C-alpha positions, 0 to 999 in steps of 0.5 A: 477591517475589523480587529480584536482589542483587549482591555489591559485592566479587565482583559475583556475582548472587543471587536472594533473597526480599524478605521474607527480606532484611527479616527480616535488616535487609537484611544479606546474605552472599555465598556465593561470597566470604563478604562480608557487606554491606548491601543498599540497597533504595532504591538498587536500586529506583533502579537497576531503574528506570534499567535499565527506562528504558534498556530502553524507550529502546532499544526506542523507538529501534529502533521509530523506526528501523524506522518510518523504514526502512518509510517510506523503502521506501514512498516509494521504491515510491511514486515508482518506481511499483513497487507496480503490480507487487505490486498484481497480487496481489488481497490486496496491491491490496486493502490498497493501495486500503483504505489510500488510501481511509483517507488520502483519496488516489488511487493514481497508477497508471502508464501507460497504456502500449501493452500494452493491446488492444481485444478486440472492439467493435461499433456499435449504434444509440442513437436517432435519428442517435446511435450507441453503441459497446461492446466489451472491452479487456484489459491484457496487461502484468504490472502494474496500470496506469491505464485508457487514454483511448479515442478514436473517429474518425468518418469519411464515406463517402469515409473522411475523418475528420469528428470525433474524440471522446475518452472517459475511464475514468470515462465508459466504465466501469460496474459493478464496474470503477472507474478508481481501482482500476487496470486489472488485467492478464488481465481483459476489461473491458467499455466503453460509449461513448455521447455526444450527439456520437457520431452515426451515420457511415459509419465508426468507428475506435476507438483506445486512447491511451497515454502514453510 
């Protein structure tokens, strides 16, 4: 086994074979200053162990500092909701959702703001005295945000409101769309509004409720 030895006089470092040192009873001669000295194998093992310990200590310190920096960045992104912009990328959104699922938490998507529009809506009969409203909504912001609450105002033949109904994302979404996944921009999301309170009326007004 090759090991390094250091001359105690000139501190020159040499690589030598451990078997050769043993044959010469751990006596070595420096090729630089010609000093003959005894090599203490036990002390060298201790020094090597100490060096390894210092190296591992530095490595652990660097790792701890790196993890703290990552935690601080993550906390800043969490509180400022900046992750909603990065989440427009499908891979980033997948990582966020997978991590949230493993931690057992729900991502608090910001909003919804006013950058959401109704693309279309239509009213159909859903049985005796009942109606169903279907359509599509789109997020036109440059970030993923929360789904809005949809409000329906029923009016009589004179245009006077007779009822106000509100539907959450969990009530009007279906299929591959889920409130916990966030409202991704640039996608037409279908909605279905149905309730025993959604009766036939002379007029219907569909409104998206946003937050400041």
